[in-house]
C-alpha positions as CSV (number, residue, x, y, z in Angstrom):
1,M,-229.6,192.6,131.1
2,S,-227.7,189.6,129.6
3,T,-229.6,186.5,128.3
4,N,-228.5,182.8,127.9
5,T,-228.5,180.4,124.9
6,P,-231.2,177.6,125.1
7,N,-228.9,174.6,124.6
8,Y,-225.6,175.1,126.4
9,N,-226.7,178.1,128.5
10,L,-224.0,180.4,127.2
11,E,-224.3,183.9,128.5
12,K,-225.1,186.6,125.9
13,P,-224.4,190.2,127.2
14,N,-226.6,193.0,125.9
15,Q,-225.3,195.5,123.5
16,D,-225.2,198.2,126.1
17,E,-223.1,196.2,128.5
18,F,-219.3,196.4,128.7
19,Y,-217.1,193.4,127.6
20,D,-216.4,191.1,130.6
21,V,-213.6,188.7,130.2
22,N,-215.0,186.5,132.9
23,V,-218.2,186.0,130.9
24,Q,-216.2,185.1,127.8
25,N,-214.1,182.6,129.8
26,G,-217.1,181.0,131.3
27,N,-218.7,180.5,127.9
28,M,-215.5,178.8,126.7
29,D,-215.5,176.5,129.7
30,K,-219.1,175.5,129.0
31,I,-218.2,174.8,125.3
32,D,-215.1,172.8,126.2
33,N,-217.1,170.7,128.7
34,A,-219.9,170.0,126.2
35,L,-217.4,168.9,123.5
36,K,-215.6,166.7,126.0
37,T,-218.9,165.0,126.9
38,L,-219.8,164.5,123.3
39,A,-216.5,162.9,122.4
40,G,-216.8,160.5,125.3
41,E,-220.3,159.5,124.3
42,V,-219.1,158.8,120.7
43,A,-216.1,156.8,121.9
44,S,-218.1,154.8,124.4
45,G,-220.2,153.3,121.5
46,V,-217.2,151.7,119.7
47,T,-215.4,148.8,121.5
48,Q,-211.9,147.5,121.0
49,E,-213.5,144.4,119.5
50,D,-215.2,146.5,116.9
51,L,-211.9,148.2,116.0
52,T,-210.2,144.8,115.8
53,A,-212.9,143.5,113.5
54,I,-212.6,146.5,111.3
55,D,-208.8,146.1,111.1
56,T,-209.3,142.4,110.2
57,K,-211.8,143.2,107.4
58,L,-209.4,145.8,106.1
59,D,-206.6,143.2,106.1
60,G,-208.8,140.7,104.3
61,I,-209.6,143.3,101.7
62,N,-206.0,144.2,101.2
63,Q,-205.1,140.4,100.9
64,G,-207.9,139.9,98.3
65,V,-206.6,142.8,96.3
66,G,-203.1,141.3,96.5
67,E,-204.4,137.9,95.4
68,I,-206.2,139.5,92.4
69,K,-203.1,141.3,91.5
70,G,-201.1,138.1,91.8
71,K,-203.5,136.2,89.6
72,S,-203.5,139.0,87.1
73,D,-199.7,138.8,87.0
74,Q,-199.8,135.0,86.5
75,I,-202.2,135.4,83.6
76,K,-200.0,138.0,82.1
77,Q,-197.0,135.7,82.5
78,G,-198.9,132.8,81.0
79,V,-199.9,134.9,78.0
80,D,-196.3,136.0,77.6
81,N,-195.1,132.4,77.8
82,L,-197.7,131.3,75.2
83,N,-196.7,134.1,72.9
84,T,-193.1,133.1,73.3
85,K,-193.9,129.4,72.5
86,Q,-196.0,130.5,69.5
87,D,-193.1,132.6,68.2
88,S,-190.7,129.6,68.7
89,L,-193.1,127.2,67.0
90,L,-193.5,129.6,64.0
91,L,-189.8,130.0,63.8
92,K,-189.3,126.2,63.8
93,I,-191.9,125.8,61.1
94,Q,-190.2,128.5,59.0
95,N,-186.8,126.8,59.5
96,G,-188.2,123.4,58.7
97,A,-187.3,122.0,62.1
98,L,-190.8,120.3,62.5
99,K,-190.6,118.3,59.3
100,Q,-191.4,114.7,59.9
101,N,-188.5,112.3,59.6
102,I,-188.9,109.3,57.4
103,A,-186.5,106.5,56.7
104,I,-187.3,104.4,53.6
105,F,-185.7,101.0,52.7
106,D,-187.0,99.9,49.3
107,K,-184.2,97.8,47.9
108,P,-183.8,94.1,48.8
109,G,-181.1,93.6,51.4
110,T,-180.2,94.0,55.1
111,Y,-179.8,97.4,56.7
112,T,-179.5,99.0,60.1
113,W,-181.4,101.9,61.6
114,K,-180.3,103.6,64.8
115,C,-183.1,105.1,66.9
116,P,-182.4,108.8,67.5
117,D,-182.3,110.3,71.0
118,G,-185.7,111.2,72.4
119,V,-187.6,108.9,70.0
120,T,-189.6,106.2,71.9
121,A,-192.2,105.3,69.2
122,I,-192.3,105.1,65.4
123,I,-194.9,104.5,62.8
124,L,-194.1,101.5,60.8
125,T,-195.3,100.6,57.2
126,M,-193.8,97.4,55.9
127,F,-194.5,94.9,53.0
128,G,-192.9,91.6,52.2
129,G,-191.9,90.9,48.6
130,G,-194.7,90.0,46.2
131,A,-194.8,86.6,44.5
132,A,-194.4,86.0,40.8
133,G,-197.5,84.7,38.9
134,Q,-197.9,81.3,37.3
135,S,-196.9,80.7,33.7
136,V,-198.3,78.3,31.0
137,T,-197.7,77.5,27.4
138,N,-200.1,77.3,24.5
139,Q,-200.1,73.5,25.1
140,Y,-201.7,73.9,28.6
141,D,-205.3,72.5,28.6
142,Y,-206.0,71.6,32.2
143,V,-208.0,74.4,33.8
144,R,-209.2,77.7,32.5
145,N,-207.8,80.0,35.3
146,V,-204.1,80.7,35.7
147,Y,-203.2,82.6,38.8
148,G,-201.1,85.7,39.5
149,G,-198.8,85.9,42.6
150,D,-199.9,86.9,46.1
151,G,-199.0,90.3,47.5
152,G,-196.7,90.3,50.5
153,F,-197.9,90.4,54.1
154,Y,-197.9,93.9,55.4
155,V,-198.0,96.4,58.3
156,N,-200.2,99.4,57.7
157,R,-198.8,102.5,59.6
158,K,-198.8,100.9,63.1
159,A,-197.2,102.4,66.1
160,V,-194.2,100.5,67.4
161,Q,-192.3,101.2,70.7
162,V,-188.5,101.7,70.3
163,V,-185.6,102.5,72.6
164,P,-183.5,105.6,71.9
165,G,-179.9,104.8,70.9
166,T,-180.7,101.2,69.9
167,T,-179.6,100.0,66.5
168,Y,-182.2,97.8,64.8
169,Q,-181.8,95.5,61.8
170,I,-184.0,96.1,58.8
171,V,-184.6,93.4,56.1
172,V,-186.3,94.1,52.8
173,G,-187.6,91.1,51.0
174,K,-187.0,90.5,47.3
175,G,-189.9,90.0,44.9
176,G,-190.3,86.4,43.6
177,A,-188.9,85.7,40.1
178,G,-191.0,84.4,37.3
179,V,-190.4,80.9,35.7
180,T,-190.4,80.1,32.0
181,P,-193.1,77.5,31.3
182,S,-192.8,74.4,29.2
183,G,-195.1,71.6,28.0
184,K,-198.5,71.2,29.4
185,T,-197.7,71.9,33.1
186,V,-198.0,75.1,35.1
187,A,-194.8,76.8,36.0
188,P,-195.3,78.4,39.4
189,G,-193.4,81.6,40.1
190,Q,-191.2,82.0,43.0
191,A,-192.5,83.3,46.4
192,G,-191.6,86.7,47.6
193,G,-188.9,87.2,50.3
194,S,-189.9,88.3,53.8
195,S,-189.3,91.8,55.2
196,S,-188.7,92.4,58.9
197,A,-188.0,95.2,61.4
198,F,-188.3,95.6,65.2
199,G,-189.0,91.9,65.7
200,I,-191.9,91.9,63.2
201,I,-191.9,89.7,60.1
202,C,-193.9,90.3,57.0
203,L,-193.8,87.1,54.9
204,G,-193.4,87.4,51.1
205,G,-196.3,86.6,48.9
206,A,-197.0,82.9,48.0
207,T,-197.1,81.6,44.5
208,S,-200.5,80.0,45.2
209,S,-202.4,81.0,48.4
210,W,-205.2,78.8,47.2
211,S,-203.2,75.6,48.0
212,S,-201.2,76.6,51.1
213,P,-202.6,79.7,52.9
214,K,-200.4,81.1,55.7
215,E,-201.4,83.4,58.6
216,P,-199.6,86.4,60.1
217,S,-197.1,85.7,62.9
218,H,-197.6,89.1,64.6
219,P,-200.8,91.0,65.6
220,L,-199.7,94.1,63.7
221,V,-199.3,92.2,60.4
222,T,-202.1,91.8,57.9
223,K,-202.2,88.8,55.6
224,G,-201.0,89.4,52.0
225,T,-203.5,89.8,49.2
226,E,-204.6,86.9,47.0
227,P,-204.3,86.9,43.2
228,A,-207.3,88.2,41.4
229,I,-209.2,85.8,39.1
230,I,-212.1,88.0,38.0
231,D,-213.6,87.5,34.6
232,I,-215.1,91.0,34.3
233,G,-212.3,93.1,35.9
234,Y,-212.6,94.5,39.4
235,N,-216.2,93.6,40.3
236,A,-215.5,90.8,42.7
237,T,-217.6,89.8,45.7
238,D,-214.5,89.5,47.9
239,F,-212.7,92.5,46.6
240,A,-211.0,93.1,50.0
241,L,-209.1,89.8,49.5
242,Y,-207.2,91.4,46.5
243,T,-206.7,95.0,47.7
244,T,-204.7,96.9,50.3
245,P,-205.1,100.5,51.5
246,F,-202.3,101.3,49.0
247,G,-203.0,99.3,45.9
248,R,-205.4,97.4,43.7
249,P,-205.2,94.0,42.1
250,G,-203.8,93.5,38.6
251,K,-206.2,93.0,35.7
252,N,-207.0,89.8,34.0
253,T,-206.0,89.0,30.4
254,S,-207.4,86.3,28.1
255,A,-205.3,84.0,26.0
256,T,-206.2,81.2,23.5
257,G,-204.1,78.1,23.3
258,A,-205.2,74.6,23.6
259,T,-208.1,76.2,25.5
260,T,-209.3,79.7,26.3
261,L,-207.4,80.9,29.4
262,N,-208.0,83.6,32.0
263,L,-204.6,85.0,33.1
264,G,-205.2,86.5,36.5
265,G,-203.7,89.7,37.9
266,G,-201.4,89.7,40.9
267,G,-202.5,90.6,44.4
268,A,-202.0,94.2,45.5
269,G,-199.2,95.4,47.8
270,Y,-197.9,98.9,48.5
271,G,-198.7,99.4,44.8
272,D,-200.9,97.8,42.3
273,G,-200.6,94.1,41.3
274,G,-199.3,93.2,37.9
275,N,-201.6,92.4,35.0
276,G,-201.9,89.1,33.3
277,K,-199.8,89.1,30.1
278,I,-199.3,87.3,26.8
279,S,-196.1,88.9,25.6
280,S,-192.5,89.3,26.7
281,T,-193.1,93.0,27.5
282,T,-192.5,93.6,31.1
283,T,-195.6,94.9,33.0
284,V,-195.6,97.3,35.9
285,V,-195.7,95.5,39.3
286,G,-196.1,97.7,42.4
287,I,-194.0,97.4,45.5
288,G,-194.9,94.4,47.5
289,A,-197.4,93.3,44.9
290,G,-197.7,90.0,43.0
291,S,-197.1,89.9,39.3
292,G,-199.8,88.6,36.9
293,A,-200.0,85.2,35.3
294,S,-198.4,84.8,31.9
295,F,-198.8,82.9,28.6
296,N,-195.8,81.4,26.7
297,V,-193.3,83.6,28.6
298,A,-192.1,83.8,32.2
299,A,-194.2,85.8,34.5
300,D,-192.7,89.1,35.7
301,S,-191.1,89.2,39.1
302,G,-193.2,90.2,42.0
303,G,-192.6,93.7,43.5
304,N,-189.8,94.0,46.1
305,G,-190.8,94.7,49.7
306,I,-190.4,97.9,51.5
307,V,-189.9,99.2,55.1
308,I,-190.9,102.8,56.0
309,I,-190.1,104.3,59.4
310,E,-191.8,107.6,60.4
311,Y,-190.6,109.4,63.6
């Protein structure tokens, strides 16, 4: 006699029974119905809203993956651009294209400088001409100190705005000439000539700043140095009065005539001031610096001015 399965009640014929197609078909129908019911129960637990939410999350994930890929591509492009710029910079350095341009005017006179395209600011260094020092003879017996010339007023590497394509006038001041002394009076040397550029004027050094000091006419200009009267060389209390970032004052020299004299050195400029002297031998006077005082001969000329344009 046949039996039935415990879960779906499928009929199981005994081994001694003949095959009955109706029994087989009945079992198939029971299995089909059971699977249909199971599928319906599973489907009934998932709503359309759930499916939409799943689709939305999947779209968000896909979008996030796309954004990450996009940023990755941007980073790669940025790195490629940086490498390209680096290669270009190295090539320019190798070819000398990045060398700084400098225009130097160091001879007295009037010149022009045309601002190149793309240049809107320059770095300016400028000195007026230095003054010549005082001169006396061996008959001079008034005061012990004889002064050198002042250094020219100056601009120390200051930024100045310019207009591309504009032509600017450049003036370089001449150093003051020394004067041959006579008798018992002091022969003051000549003052230095003024230098100018971009509407800025650097006065030349005066022959005696002690008697008639002047002040700069532009905020970028620094007053010229004073002549150094220092009995023991450079150890002065007001050393800054005699020096610039580029030069030192000239040294003193002693002379004996009607009295013992202290021939002062010239104030510093773009170079060192001239030393006091007692012979006709010309001393070295730096650019824009004053020459030293002299004894029985004319003082040397002050140093010529200079204009330096960096761009």
